[in-house]
gemmi code that builds the backbone of each chain (N, CA, C; Angstrom):
import gemmi

chains = {
    "A": [
        ("GLU", (0.831, -1.064, -0.045), (0.038, -0.086, -0.084), (0.698, 1.220, -0.116)),
        ("ASP", (0.646, 2.146, -0.883), (1.136, 3.436, -0.846), (1.190, 4.229, 0.478)),
        ("GLN", (2.191, 4.718, 0.970), (2.148, 5.293, 2.319), (3.197, 6.505, 2.128)),
        ("VAL", (2.604, 7.371, 2.983), (3.420, 8.557, 3.235), (3.549, 8.954, 4.633)),
        ("THR", (4.609, 9.150, 5.400), (4.780, 9.307, 6.812), (5.722, 10.719, 7.084)),
        ("GLN", (5.434, 11.338, 8.020), (6.074, 12.477, 8.450), (6.454, 12.631, 9.929)),
        ("SER", (7.546, 13.258, 10.015), (8.364, 13.308, 11.294), (9.000, 14.617, 11.511)),
        ("PRO", (9.140, 15.216, 12.810), (8.187, 14.731, 13.737), (6.707, 15.184, 13.842)),
        ("GLU", (5.758, 14.796, 14.461), (4.567, 15.264, 14.400), (4.231, 16.812, 14.652)),
        ("ALA", (5.185, 17.175, 15.728), (5.347, 18.561, 16.011), (6.732, 19.017, 16.302)),
        ("LEU", (7.041, 20.167, 16.342), (8.181, 20.814, 16.434), (8.139, 22.101, 16.855)),
        ("ARG", (8.815, 22.315, 17.962), (8.845, 23.843, 18.591), (10.354, 24.374, 18.310)),
        ("LEU", (10.678, 25.567, 17.565), (11.756, 25.826, 17.640), (12.014, 27.722, 18.102)),
        ("GLN", (12.948, 27.953, 18.566), (13.327, 29.183, 18.730), (13.473, 29.993, 17.467)),
        ("GLU", (13.289, 31.199, 17.394), (13.458, 31.817, 16.399), (15.006, 31.891, 16.031)),
        ("GLY", (15.559, 31.648, 14.656), (16.683, 31.597, 14.266), (17.256, 29.963, 14.465)),
        ("GLU", (16.553, 29.089, 15.252), (16.961, 27.815, 15.562), (16.644, 27.038, 14.380)),
        ("SER", (17.570, 26.524, 13.452), (17.606, 25.712, 12.224), (17.329, 24.330, 12.431)),
        ("SER", (16.459, 23.853, 11.782), (15.930, 22.356, 11.735), (15.588, 21.829, 10.560)),
        ("SER", (15.000, 20.418, 10.581), (14.536, 19.755, 9.347), (13.413, 18.715, 9.632)),
        ("LEU", (12.461, 18.875, 8.727), (11.338, 18.084, 8.770), (11.707, 17.022, 7.871)),
        ("ASN", (10.918, 15.612, 8.275), (11.283, 14.281, 7.266), (10.120, 13.963, 6.721)),
        ("CYS", (9.913, 13.599, 5.527), (8.981, 12.792, 4.744), (9.417, 11.551, 4.146)),
        ("SER", (8.918, 10.399, 4.711), (9.240, 9.135, 3.896), (8.093, 8.604, 3.497)),
        ("TYR", (8.406, 7.856, 2.219), (7.303, 7.277, 1.438), (7.857, 6.004, 0.995)),
        ("THR", (6.611, 4.972, 0.983), (6.813, 3.815, 0.167), (5.741, 3.870, -0.828)),
        ("VAL", (6.078, 3.933, -2.130), (5.112, 3.983, -3.000), (5.697, 3.284, -4.123)),
        ("SER", (4.830, 2.788, -5.002), (5.337, 2.148, -6.440), (5.000, 3.322, -7.388)),
        ("GLY", (6.568, 3.446, -8.055), (6.441, 4.345, -9.196), (6.126, 5.788, -8.872)),
        ("LEU", (7.282, 6.453, -7.901), (7.102, 7.661, -7.611), (7.149, 8.598, -8.805)),
        ("ARG", (6.099, 9.459, -9.012), (6.377, 10.550, -9.963), (6.492, 11.890, -9.555)),
        ("GLY", (6.428, 12.360, -8.503), (6.820, 13.576, -7.786), (6.441, 13.546, -6.314)),
        ("LEU", (7.148, 14.397, -5.753), (7.013, 14.591, -4.125), (6.693, 16.221, -3.986)),
        ("PHE", (5.844, 16.638, -3.306), (5.418, 17.981, -3.170), (5.341, 18.299, -1.522)),
        ("TRP", (5.638, 19.657, -1.425), (5.594, 20.206, -0.102), (4.467, 21.201, -0.131)),
        ("TYR", (3.923, 21.271, 0.899), (2.912, 22.429, 1.139), (2.762, 22.807, 2.382)),
        ("ARG", (2.620, 24.156, 2.542), (2.283, 24.837, 3.790), (1.056, 24.963, 3.915)),
        ("GLN", (0.382, 24.819, 5.352), (-0.982, 25.102, 5.522), (-1.105, 25.906, 6.826)),
        ("ASP", (-1.651, 27.060, 6.786), (-2.157, 27.939, 8.080), (-3.398, 27.486, 8.655)),
        ("PRO", (-3.626, 27.659, 9.942), (-4.769, 27.344, 10.278), (-6.075, 28.000, 9.910)),
        ("GLY", (-7.160, 27.303, 9.728), (-8.292, 27.788, 8.760), (-7.998, 27.931, 7.289)),
        ("LYS", (-6.964, 27.492, 6.552), (-6.994, 27.846, 5.303), (-6.677, 26.647, 4.437)),
        ("GLY", (-6.615, 26.740, 3.381), (-6.186, 25.416, 2.289), (-4.717, 25.448, 2.177)),
        ("PRO", (-4.134, 24.347, 1.723), (-2.697, 24.031, 1.720), (-2.378, 24.924, 0.464)),
        ("GLU", (-0.763, 25.516, 0.782), (-0.426, 26.502, -0.150), (1.105, 25.666, -0.742)),
        ("PHE", (1.049, 25.842, -2.037), (2.021, 24.943, -2.763), (3.491, 25.587, -2.349)),
        ("LEU", (4.378, 24.736, -2.079), (5.849, 25.379, -1.957), (6.764, 24.718, -2.977)),
        ("PHE", (6.951, 23.495, -3.007), (7.961, 22.961, -3.785), (7.466, 21.512, -4.630)),
        ("THR", (8.058, 21.174, -5.708), (8.000, 19.840, -6.196), (9.233, 19.229, -6.799)),
        ("LEU", (9.380, 17.999, -6.194), (10.763, 17.498, -6.406), (10.301, 16.286, -7.280)),
        ("TYR", (11.195, 15.717, -8.297), (10.834, 14.492, -9.286), (11.925, 13.663, -9.206)),
        ("SER", (13.178, 14.111, -8.795), (14.182, 12.908, -9.172), (15.191, 12.835, -7.913)),
        ("ALA", (15.806, 11.822, -7.273), (16.725, 11.776, -6.134), (17.693, 12.809, -6.384)),
        ("GLY", (18.245, 13.311, -5.428), (19.479, 14.467, -5.529), (19.125, 16.120, -5.907)),
        ("GLU", (17.777, 15.910, -6.181), (17.072, 17.172, -6.624), (16.997, 18.084, -5.199)),
        ("GLU", (17.032, 19.546, -5.590), (16.986, 20.425, -4.442), (16.119, 21.593, -4.836)),
        ("LYS", (15.236, 22.272, -3.967), (14.814, 23.311, -4.332), (14.758, 24.463, -3.167)),
        ("GLU", (14.825, 25.582, -3.497), (15.101, 26.699, -2.205), (14.171, 27.930, -2.515)),
        ("LYS", (13.578, 28.065, -1.336), (12.565, 29.392, -1.209), (12.704, 30.243, -0.127)),
        ("GLU", (13.338, 31.233, 0.031), (13.788, 31.920, 0.906), (14.385, 31.180, 2.167)),
        ("ARG", (13.692, 30.970, 3.273), (14.597, 29.931, 4.315), (14.212, 28.588, 4.560)),
        ("LEU", (13.588, 28.144, 3.104), (13.129, 26.605, 2.970), (14.018, 26.064, 1.976)),
        ("LYS", (14.454, 24.726, 2.249), (15.207, 24.149, 1.082), (14.682, 22.624, 1.194)),
        ("ALA", (14.137, 22.135, 0.057), (13.666, 20.953, -0.016), (14.816, 19.976, -0.689)),
        ("THR", (14.848, 18.774, -0.255), (15.724, 17.756, -0.642), (14.920, 16.279, -0.917)),
        ("LEU", (15.377, 15.572, -1.719), (14.844, 14.318, -2.315), (15.948, 12.944, -2.441)),
        ("THR", (15.608, 11.891, -1.710), (16.475, 10.845, -1.999), (15.425, 9.802, -2.374)),
        ("LYS", (15.985, 8.658, -2.556), (14.991, 7.482, -3.196), (13.964, 6.991, -1.971)),
        ("LYS", (14.107, 7.371, -0.924), (13.069, 6.888, 0.083), (12.401, 8.029, 0.752)),
        ("GLU", (13.086, 9.332, 0.917), (12.624, 10.332, 1.654), (12.968, 11.543, 1.179)),
        ("SER", (12.370, 12.574, 1.726), (12.411, 14.078, 1.382), (12.725, 14.731, 2.749)),
        ("PHE", (13.408, 15.821, 2.709), (13.993, 16.765, 3.906), (13.211, 18.168, 3.444)),
        ("LEU", (12.595, 18.781, 4.556), (12.321, 20.120, 4.271), (13.370, 20.931, 5.439)),
        ("HIS", (14.362, 21.606, 4.850), (15.437, 22.245, 5.863), (14.776, 23.827, 5.933)),
        ("ILE", (14.793, 24.272, 7.284), (14.226, 25.343, 7.706), (15.818, 26.222, 8.303)),
        ("THR", (16.161, 27.211, 7.587), (17.219, 27.672, 8.182), (16.783, 29.341, 8.962)),
        ("ALA", (17.254, 29.468, 10.078), (16.840, 30.735, 10.817), (15.591, 30.973, 10.559)),
        ("PRO", (14.689, 30.100, 11.138), (13.394, 30.292, 11.177), (12.674, 31.405, 11.737)),
        ("LYS", (11.686, 32.153, 11.364), (10.990, 33.005, 12.055), (9.612, 32.754, 12.620)),
        ("PRO", (9.014, 33.850, 13.386), (7.608, 33.306, 13.782), (6.382, 33.042, 12.597)),
        ("GLU", (6.656, 33.765, 11.539), (5.613, 33.502, 10.406), (5.910, 32.384, 9.835)),
        ("ASP", (6.974, 31.626, 9.942), (7.062, 30.279, 9.355), (5.952, 29.374, 10.256)),
        ("SER", (5.554, 29.569, 11.317), (4.816, 28.658, 12.088), (3.628, 28.291, 11.308)),
        ("ALA", (3.466, 26.945, 10.899), (2.301, 26.264, 10.232), (2.373, 24.885, 10.305)),
        ("THR", (1.657, 24.294, 9.614), (1.768, 22.722, 9.213), (2.163, 22.536, 7.955)),
        ("TYR", (3.268, 21.624, 7.876), (3.938, 21.583, 6.473), (3.526, 20.176, 6.104)),
        ("LEU", (2.948, 20.150, 4.990), (2.405, 18.849, 4.453), (3.261, 18.146, 3.249)),
        ("CYS", (3.481, 16.714, 2.949), (4.399, 16.351, 2.296), (3.357, 15.485, 1.424)),
        ("ALA", (3.232, 15.288, 0.058), (2.483, 14.505, -0.685), (3.371, 13.893, -1.891)),
        ("VAL", (2.855, 12.653, -2.367), (3.630, 12.023, -3.444), (2.250, 11.955, -4.567)),
        ("THR", (2.903, 11.919, -5.646), (2.034, 11.358, -7.016), (2.455, 10.129, -7.524)),
        ("ILE", (1.753, 9.240, -7.873), (2.362, 8.102, -8.308), (1.722, 7.620, -9.653)),
        ("ARG", (1.996, 6.793, -10.621), (1.241, 6.194, -11.887), (0.873, 7.373, -12.522)),
        ("SER", (-0.260, 7.627, -12.791), (-0.911, 8.589, -13.572), (-0.593, 10.082, -13.278)),
        ("GLY", (0.001, 10.042, -12.021), (0.007, 11.258, -11.662), (-0.626, 12.422, -11.104)),
        ("GLN", (-2.088, 11.653, -10.952), (-2.998, 12.767, -10.475), (-3.336, 12.536, -9.231)),
        ("ASN", (-3.167, 11.220, -8.647), (-3.832, 10.964, -7.207), (-2.739, 11.264, -6.419)),
        ("PHE", (-2.977, 12.441, -5.732), (-2.130, 12.766, -4.746), (-2.088, 12.111, -3.406)),
        ("VAL", (-1.198, 11.350, -2.804), (-1.359, 11.003, -1.501), (-0.568, 11.736, -0.546)),
        ("PHE", (-1.233, 12.390, 0.501), (-0.635, 13.266, 1.522), (-0.114, 12.528, 2.864)),
        ("GLY", (0.744, 13.149, 3.347), (1.322, 12.646, 4.688), (0.304, 13.365, 5.803)),
        ("PRO", (0.692, 13.148, 7.009), (-0.168, 13.600, 8.243), (0.257, 14.990, 8.631)),
        ("GLY", (1.605, 15.295, 8.156), (1.842, 16.895, 8.406), (2.672, 16.959, 9.655)),
        ("THR", (3.617, 18.012, 9.627), (4.344, 18.448, 10.888), (3.976, 19.749, 11.368)),
        ("ARG", (3.382, 19.843, 12.382), (2.948, 21.036, 13.095), (4.296, 21.830, 13.655)),
        ("LEU", (4.869, 22.923, 12.929), (5.854, 23.713, 13.288), (5.499, 25.090, 14.114)),
        ("SER", (6.000, 25.138, 15.443), (5.882, 26.631, 15.912), (7.205, 27.270, 16.061)),
        ("VAL", (7.271, 28.234, 15.701), (8.524, 29.214, 15.868), (8.350, 30.410, 16.919)),
        ("LEU", (8.816, 30.096, 18.079), (8.743, 31.147, 19.191), (9.726, 32.376, 19.030)),
        ("PRO", (9.013, 33.448, 19.245), (10.193, 34.848, 19.180), (11.059, 34.567, 20.354)),
    ],
    "B": [
        ("ASP", (-6.867, 37.624, -9.914), (-7.287, 36.310, -9.952), (-7.719, 36.068, -8.434)),
        ("ALA", (-9.115, 35.528, -8.357), (-9.758, 35.285, -6.935), (-9.382, 34.053, -6.410)),
        ("GLY", (-8.646, 33.205, -7.255), (-8.467, 31.822, -6.473), (-9.701, 30.856, -6.618)),
        ("VAL", (-9.317, 29.760, -6.021), (-10.321, 28.891, -5.807), (-11.436, 29.309, -4.821)),
        ("ILE", (-12.771, 29.399, -5.092), (-13.935, 29.778, -4.335), (-14.725, 28.757, -3.738)),
        ("GLN", (-14.745, 28.545, -2.606), (-15.880, 27.637, -2.147), (-16.809, 28.212, -1.012)),
        ("SER", (-18.091, 27.341, -1.196), (-19.019, 27.889, -0.158), (-20.047, 26.704, 0.084)),
        ("PRO", (-20.694, 26.700, 1.327), (-20.316, 27.839, 2.344), (-19.087, 27.736, 3.196)),
        ("ARG", (-18.535, 28.395, 3.655), (-17.438, 28.089, 4.500), (-17.442, 27.386, 5.745)),
        ("HIS", (-18.684, 27.377, 6.112), (-19.229, 26.675, 7.578), (-20.522, 26.264, 7.221)),
        ("GLU", (-20.697, 24.972, 7.618), (-22.052, 24.212, 7.517), (-22.228, 23.392, 8.689)),
        ("VAL", (-23.244, 23.687, 9.581), (-23.832, 22.816, 10.490), (-25.042, 22.258, 10.198)),
        ("THR", (-25.419, 21.038, 10.174), (-26.612, 20.511, 9.903), (-26.753, 19.063, 10.839)),
        ("GLU", (-27.972, 18.602, 10.700), (-28.381, 17.578, 11.830), (-27.943, 16.219, 10.779)),
        ("MET", (-27.921, 15.220, 11.588), (-27.728, 13.872, 10.794), (-29.122, 13.639, 9.960)),
        ("GLY", (-28.880, 12.994, 8.722), (-29.819, 12.739, 8.021), (-30.190, 13.889, 6.922)),
        ("GLN", (-29.696, 14.951, 7.255), (-30.190, 15.943, 6.120), (-29.175, 15.951, 4.965)),
        ("GLU", (-29.378, 16.676, 3.839), (-28.948, 16.836, 2.836), (-27.956, 17.945, 2.720)),
        ("VAL", (-26.613, 17.677, 2.354), (-25.431, 18.891, 2.527), (-24.769, 19.118, 0.994)),
        ("THR", (-24.821, 20.177, 0.452), (-24.226, 20.644, -0.730), (-23.165, 21.321, -0.710)),
        ("LEU", (-22.184, 21.251, -0.987), (-20.584, 21.846, -0.962), (-20.342, 22.548, -2.406)),
        ("ARG", (-20.161, 23.600, -2.488), (-19.904, 24.395, -3.885), (-18.352, 24.707, -4.285)),
        ("CYS", (-18.091, 24.906, -5.317), (-16.550, 25.160, -5.773), (-16.727, 25.761, -6.868)),
        ("LYS", (-16.002, 26.990, -6.988), (-15.511, 27.509, -8.348), (-14.046, 27.443, -8.535)),
        ("PRO", (-13.735, 26.746, -9.317), (-12.176, 26.530, -9.763), (-11.698, 27.906, -10.514)),
        ("ILE", (-10.211, 27.953, -10.426), (-9.605, 29.162, -11.116), (-9.904, 29.086, -12.353)),
        ("SER", (-10.366, 30.148, -13.202), (-10.441, 30.049, -14.517), (-9.346, 29.772, -15.376)),
        ("GLY", (-9.588, 28.783, -16.460), (-8.711, 28.278, -17.301), (-8.225, 26.976, -16.407)),
        ("HIS", (-8.367, 26.616, -15.597), (-7.891, 25.295, -14.997), (-8.933, 24.103, -15.419)),
        ("ASP", (-8.117, 22.881, -15.981), (-9.182, 22.030, -16.556), (-9.089, 20.906, -15.450)),
        ("TYR", (-8.223, 20.813, -14.351), (-8.480, 19.846, -13.345), (-9.224, 20.229, -12.224)),
        ("LEU", (-10.086, 19.543, -11.494), (-10.778, 19.886, -10.333), (-10.736, 18.871, -9.427)),
        ("PHE", (-10.378, 19.003, -8.053), (-10.213, 17.778, -7.131), (-10.985, 18.264, -5.844)),
        ("TRP", (-11.708, 17.143, -5.266), (-12.255, 17.498, -3.826), (-11.258, 16.474, -2.979)),
        ("TYR", (-11.049, 17.387, -1.577), (-10.526, 16.487, -0.775), (-11.271, 16.590, 0.435)),
        ("ARG", (-10.944, 15.596, 1.310), (-11.644, 16.038, 2.874), (-10.340, 15.645, 4.023)),
        ("GLN", (-10.226, 16.531, 4.799), (-9.224, 16.664, 5.888), (-9.973, 16.262, 7.389)),
        ("THR", (-9.376, 15.349, 7.924), (-9.793, 15.021, 9.402), (-8.587, 14.999, 10.224)),
        ("MET", (-8.620, 15.133, 11.586), (-7.526, 14.968, 12.422), (-7.087, 13.512, 12.066)),
        ("MET", (-7.906, 12.429, 12.295), (-7.494, 11.148, 12.117), (-7.008, 10.565, 10.965)),
        ("ARG", (-7.429, 11.310, 9.640), (-7.093, 10.530, 8.520), (-6.228, 11.429, 7.677)),
        ("GLY", (-6.198, 12.570, 8.092), (-5.479, 13.593, 7.470), (-6.143, 14.239, 5.989)),
        ("LEU", (-5.507, 14.453, 5.009), (-5.999, 14.949, 3.472), (-6.035, 13.723, 2.747)),
        ("GLU", (-7.420, 13.556, 2.390), (-7.689, 12.378, 1.462), (-8.368, 13.068, 0.186)),
        ("LEU", (-7.623, 12.591, -0.900), (-8.437, 12.638, -2.305), (-9.725, 12.155, -2.313)),
        ("LEU", (-10.842, 12.632, -2.690), (-12.325, 11.924, -2.992), (-12.517, 11.578, -4.362)),
        ("ILE", (-12.379, 12.753, -5.078), (-12.624, 12.468, -6.727), (-11.850, 13.700, -7.329)),
        ("TYR", (-11.636, 13.219, -8.540), (-11.103, 14.499, -9.433), (-11.712, 14.545, -10.769)),
        ("PHE", (-11.946, 15.656, -11.422), (-12.562, 15.506, -12.659), (-11.389, 16.358, -13.553)),
        ("ASN", (-11.504, 16.038, -15.176), (-10.670, 16.566, -16.019), (-11.691, 17.037, -17.072)),
        ("ASN", (-11.616, 18.226, -17.682), (-12.574, 18.961, -18.457), (-14.091, 18.356, -18.322)),
        ("ASN", (-14.115, 18.629, -16.874), (-15.707, 18.454, -16.365), (-15.957, 16.718, -16.292)),
        ("VAL", (-15.236, 15.986, -16.721), (-15.708, 14.693, -16.609), (-14.954, 14.121, -15.365)),
        ("PRO", (-15.733, 13.378, -14.555), (-15.097, 12.459, -13.391), (-14.353, 11.535, -13.812)),
        ("ILE", (-12.984, 11.353, -13.297), (-12.083, 10.735, -13.626), (-11.698, 9.372, -12.882)),
        ("ASP", (-11.638, 9.893, -11.464), (-11.323, 8.694, -10.627), (-12.128, 9.093, -9.260)),
        ("ASP", (-13.146, 8.185, -8.887), (-13.926, 8.560, -7.853), (-13.712, 7.464, -6.778)),
        ("SER", (-12.398, 6.666, -6.651), (-12.169, 5.656, -5.926), (-12.200, 6.055, -4.360)),
        ("GLY", (-11.794, 7.422, -4.395), (-11.696, 7.912, -2.595), (-13.079, 8.485, -2.186)),
        ("MET", (-14.099, 8.276, -2.973), (-15.641, 8.469, -2.513), (-15.987, 7.535, -1.365)),
        ("PRO", (-16.219, 7.901, -0.113), (-16.483, 6.871, 0.894), (-17.546, 6.009, 0.647)),
        ("GLU", (-18.676, 6.523, 0.447), (-19.858, 5.657, 0.195), (-20.689, 6.452, -0.862)),
        ("ASP", (-21.830, 5.514, -1.241), (-22.926, 6.018, -2.196), (-23.595, 7.168, -1.619)),
        ("ARG", (-23.607, 7.694, -0.268), (-24.017, 8.870, 0.072), (-23.384, 10.104, -0.466)),
        ("PHE", (-22.273, 9.874, -0.846), (-21.390, 10.954, -1.628), (-21.712, 10.924, -3.053)),
        ("SER", (-21.842, 12.306, -3.537), (-21.788, 12.233, -4.823), (-21.210, 13.570, -5.303)),
        ("ALA", (-20.688, 13.798, -6.665), (-20.105, 15.109, -6.984), (-20.283, 15.174, -8.224)),
        ("LYS", (-20.612, 16.349, -8.819), (-20.639, 16.904, -10.195), (-20.159, 18.136, -10.795)),
        ("MET", (-20.022, 18.267, -11.967), (-19.206, 19.355, -12.512), (-20.056, 19.733, -14.057)),
        ("PRO", (-20.867, 20.374, -13.873), (-21.896, 20.552, -14.908), (-20.877, 21.357, -15.793)),
        ("ASN", (-20.285, 22.404, -15.587), (-19.570, 23.209, -16.494), (-18.073, 23.501, -15.936)),
        ("ALA", (-17.074, 24.279, -16.372), (-15.902, 24.392, -16.206), (-15.653, 25.157, -14.851)),
        ("SER", (-16.815, 25.997, -14.549), (-16.668, 26.874, -13.496), (-17.390, 26.706, -12.544)),
        ("PHE", (-17.722, 25.407, -12.205), (-18.631, 25.041, -11.238), (-18.772, 23.750, -10.754)),
        ("SER", (-18.403, 23.234, -9.623), (-18.486, 21.769, -9.132), (-19.425, 21.801, -7.548)),
        ("THR", (-20.006, 20.528, -7.620), (-20.790, 20.437, -6.224), (-20.460, 18.927, -5.790)),
        ("LEU", (-20.227, 19.075, -4.322), (-20.120, 17.605, -3.744), (-21.262, 17.691, -2.675)),
        ("LYS", (-22.022, 16.510, -2.893), (-23.262, 16.296, -2.186), (-23.329, 15.210, -1.253)),
        ("ILE", (-23.841, 15.258, 0.183), (-23.551, 14.125, 0.918), (-25.345, 14.132, 1.224)),
        ("GLN", (-25.742, 12.790, 1.064), (-27.276, 12.479, 1.318), (-27.410, 10.959, 1.520)),
        ("PRO", (-27.708, 10.713, 2.856), (-27.960, 11.670, 3.972), (-26.674, 11.892, 4.804)),
        ("SER", (-26.334, 12.850, 5.504), (-25.270, 13.033, 6.132), (-25.273, 12.431, 7.534)),
        ("GLU", (-24.138, 12.026, 7.926), (-23.796, 11.394, 9.121), (-22.782, 12.025, 9.980)),
        ("PRO", (-22.616, 12.030, 11.467), (-21.822, 12.704, 12.014), (-20.288, 12.522, 11.681)),
        ("ARG", (-20.052, 11.291, 11.171), (-18.769, 11.088, 10.647), (-18.289, 11.307, 9.410)),
        ("ASP", (-19.240, 12.161, 9.030), (-18.758, 13.136, 7.663), (-18.233, 14.635, 8.014)),
        ("SER", (-18.365, 14.618, 9.449), (-17.613, 15.891, 9.940), (-16.187, 16.404, 9.628)),
        ("ALA", (-15.980, 17.222, 8.972), (-14.587, 17.377, 8.509), (-14.439, 18.767, 7.664)),
        ("VAL", (-13.170, 19.066, 7.278), (-12.933, 20.220, 6.370), (-12.848, 19.528, 4.711)),
        ("TYR", (-13.645, 20.079, 3.940), (-13.552, 19.631, 2.511), (-13.232, 20.625, 1.817)),
        ("PHE", (-11.895, 20.339, 1.127), (-11.302, 21.399, 0.172), (-11.512, 20.860, -1.309)),
        ("CYS", (-11.601, 22.094, -2.069), (-11.651, 22.040, -3.626), (-10.348, 22.527, -3.902)),
        ("ALA", (-9.721, 21.919, -5.021), (-8.321, 22.521, -5.499), (-8.567, 22.563, -6.990)),
        ("SER", (-7.727, 23.345, -7.650), (-7.944, 23.140, -9.112), (-6.296, 23.475, -9.864)),
        ("ARG", (-6.339, 22.774, -10.720), (-4.826, 23.009, -11.615), (-4.750, 23.103, -13.017)),
        ("SER", (-4.074, 23.521, -13.916), (-3.960, 23.337, -15.312), (-3.079, 22.208, -15.747)),
        ("SER", (-3.332, 21.821, -16.522), (-2.861, 20.713, -17.487), (-1.499, 21.284, -17.901)),
        ("GLY", (-1.343, 22.460, -18.221), (0.160, 22.810, -18.398), (1.103, 23.013, -17.147)),
        ("ARG", (0.447, 22.934, -15.736), (1.281, 22.996, -14.710), (1.034, 21.951, -13.854)),
        ("PRO", (1.568, 20.733, -14.023), (1.061, 19.449, -13.454), (1.601, 19.328, -12.195)),
        ("ASP", (2.475, 20.324, -11.883), (3.033, 20.101, -10.303), (2.431, 21.066, -9.387)),
        ("THR", (1.334, 21.919, -9.764), (0.969, 22.914, -8.786), (-0.627, 22.722, -8.737)),
        ("GLN", (-1.175, 22.377, -7.505), (-2.672, 22.455, -7.263), (-2.888, 23.677, -6.413)),
        ("TYR", (-3.879, 24.430, -6.845), (-4.180, 25.634, -5.937), (-5.551, 25.167, -5.088)),
        ("PHE", (-5.422, 25.184, -3.642), (-6.532, 24.869, -2.641), (-7.421, 26.055, -2.526)),
        ("GLY", (-8.594, 25.667, -2.290), (-9.836, 26.818, -1.905), (-9.468, 26.750, -0.457)),
        ("PRO", (-10.409, 27.663, 0.270), (-10.138, 27.957, 1.505), (-10.849, 26.675, 2.542)),
        ("GLY", (-11.585, 25.992, 2.147), (-12.338, 24.891, 2.647), (-13.862, 25.203, 3.166)),
        ("THR", (-14.385, 23.931, 3.445), (-15.712, 24.242, 4.109), (-15.660, 23.120, 5.143)),
        ("ARG", (-15.945, 23.906, 6.388), (-15.832, 23.107, 7.496), (-17.191, 22.680, 7.926)),
        ("LEU", (-17.724, 21.392, 7.936), (-18.909, 20.635, 7.986), (-18.748, 20.019, 9.325)),
        ("THR", (-19.781, 20.400, 9.873), (-20.378, 19.795, 11.191), (-21.666, 19.058, 10.989)),
        ("VAL", (-21.573, 17.812, 11.478), (-23.090, 16.804, 11.257), (-23.523, 16.697, 12.781)),
        ("LEU", (-24.390, 17.205, 13.169), (-24.700, 16.927, 14.641), (-25.431, 15.695, 14.719)),
    ],
}
model = gemmi.Model(1)
for chain_id, residues in chains.items():
    chain = gemmi.Chain(chain_id)
    for i, (resn, *xyz) in enumerate(residues, 1):
        res = gemmi.Residue()
        res.name, res.seqid = resn, gemmi.SeqId(i, " ")
        for name, pos in zip(("N", "CA", "C"), xyz):
            atom = gemmi.Atom()
            atom.name, atom.element = name, gemmi.Element(name[0])
            atom.pos, atom.b_iso = gemmi.Position(*pos), 0.0
            res.add_atom(atom)
        chain.add_residue(res)
    model.add_chain(chain)
structure = gemmi.Structure()
structure.add_model(model)
structure.setup_entities()
């Protein structure tokens, strides 16, 4: 069965304290891996897409990396406005069915 | 660009009632997706349409759930009859076939079935 897991479930950081979030997947025929950010009461907001092992994408304080079995979302010198739930998702086969992980709830304290 | 529009934003109903959720995708997008999000199960794909045609409804939990897309700018998700376990946040998302890696989500409808 295709599965996506994320760790940790929740993470509290001090402002400026860098860390990484993990997304592990067991799927047949990965087409793409996606990172989304979700703020309370809102829909997920697209951040990155990664397609092949070794690929990296960056946006401001965030950098996403991909290996054959997992992806990391690195957060460098986070700010309180980075507090949100970060969701990982994969697409397989036809590329239309998104399978989402449970998310990591990040809190950045000032 | 107004983004994906969903209505209502909140719905409270009683068990057994019919519920209709509405979605207006971004203009020009030819894919539309309906998701359900709960604490227990996370975000789950229910059904998706391409050019107004349902392509995969394998995520629809039961026959009580139905979805339609009568035209490119409107879709509905209907639950009849509703049950307390249907309580969740329902999201609509759309994307363009020219940008397969990006889905745009609406703000969601929070459904509470008493």
